[in-house]
N, C-alpha and C positions, 0 to 999 in steps of 0.2 A: 409853373416853370416851363412845362412842355408847350403850353400855348404861346409863350413868348418865343421860344426857340422855333416853333412851327411857323409863326407869323414872320419871323426875321429871315428864315432860311427857305421858305417855300419856293421862291423863284430861283434860288441858287442850287438846291439839291433835289434829287428825285425822292419819291415817297419811300423807296427801299432804303436809300441812304439816310433819310430822316429816322426811319425805324431802327436802323443800325446805330444811329447816333443816340437814340433814347436808351438803348441797351448798354452801350459803352461810349461815354463822351470822349474817351481817348482816341477814338477813330477819326476825330476831326482833323488830325494832322495829314491824313491821306487826301483831303480835298483841296488843299491849297491855302494860301495866306488870306485871300479875300473871304473865303468861307469861314476861316478860323477867326478873323476879325469880327465878322458878323455874329458868329456864335458867341464870342467873348462879349460883344456889346449887348446881345440879348440876355446873356447870363447875368451881366452887371445890372441891367434894367430890372430883371426879375428879382434879383437879390435886393435891390434898392426898394422895390415895391413891397417885398416881404418885411423888410425892416421898417418901412413906413407904417405898415399895418400893425406891427408889433409895438411901435411907438404910440400909436393911437390907443391900442389896448392898454398899454402901461399908463397913459394919461388918464384914461377912464378909471382904471383901478386906483390910481392915486387920488382922484376926486372922490371915489367911493370910500376910500380909507379916511379921507378928511371928514366926510359926512358921518362916518361911524365912530370917529374919535370922541372920547369923553374927557372932559377937563378934569373932573374929580371922580374917577371910577370907584366903585365900592371895593372895600378890602375883601380878602378871602374870608375873614371871620364874618363879615356882614353878609356875604353871599351864602355862606354855610347856614347862617341863622335864617335867612330868607328861604332857603331850600327846605330846611326843617319845618318851618311854618307852612309852606306850601304842601309838603307831603302830609303833614298832620291834617290840614284842611281837606285834602283830597280823601284821606282815609275816613274822616268823619262824614263827609258827604256820601261816600260809598256805603258806609254802614247805614246811614239814614235812608238811602235808596233801597237797600236790601231789606230793611225793616218795614218800609212802607209798601213793598211789593206783596200782593196777596199770596199766601201759601196754598199750594195745592194739597189736598188731602189724599193720602195713600197713592199718590202718583196717578190719579184718575184722569188727569187732563192731557196725558201724552197721546200722541197720534201714532 
């Protein structure tokens, strides 16, 4: 937003007046109607650009949502059953790894 205001009002206001304007936009009435109209136009352009970017992001999010949409998603019961099976398989593979690991006798291998 500040870049739009700076580019629109650079020739009309001094750098001190621009810095005062960044702090409080209500000071614009002190500089006359020509500056006020330029400020208003730059503010409208900046807002329009922000909304355009927000629209593009919303369109991308909508397309991503369409790609992630499932026609027949699994029910809660099916998800719970699949989770139980996955947990059981993980625990079995963990036990197998622990049992296949060579055991150190009397802690002699520690550094």
